[in-house]
C-alpha positions as CSV (number, residue, x, y, z in Angstrom):
1,M,0.0,0.0,0.0
2,S,1.4,3.3,-1.1
3,T,0.7,6.6,1.0
4,H,2.0,10.1,0.6
5,F,1.9,13.4,2.3
6,D,0.3,16.6,0.7
7,L,1.9,19.6,2.2
8,K,-0.2,22.9,2.1
9,R,0.3,26.4,3.0
10,S,-2.4,28.5,4.6
11,G,-1.3,32.1,5.0
12,T,2.2,31.8,6.8
13,Q,1.3,28.4,8.4
14,F,1.8,24.9,7.0
15,M,-0.4,21.8,7.4
16,F,-0.3,18.3,5.7
17,N,-2.7,15.5,4.8
18,L,-1.7,12.0,4.8
19,K,-3.4,10.2,1.8
20,A,-3.8,6.4,1.2
21,A,-3.3,4.6,-2.0
22,N,-6.9,5.3,-3.1
23,N,-6.3,9.1,-2.6
24,E,-8.5,9.2,0.6
25,I,-7.4,11.5,3.3
26,V,-6.4,9.4,6.3
27,L,-5.0,12.2,8.6
28,T,-5.1,15.9,8.7
29,S,-2.4,17.7,10.8
30,E,-2.8,20.9,12.7
31,R,-1.3,24.1,11.5
32,Y,2.4,24.8,12.1
33,P,4.3,28.1,11.9
34,A,7.3,26.6,10.0
35,E,7.7,23.9,7.5
36,T,10.4,22.0,9.4
């Protein structure tokens, strides 16, 4: 099974979604002030 992260920017903050092989969102992170 292949999963991947989708990194997104919202204003000055970052968040990510973890997506399953079928492209369904499995997890959504909280917003972080920095990408690292």
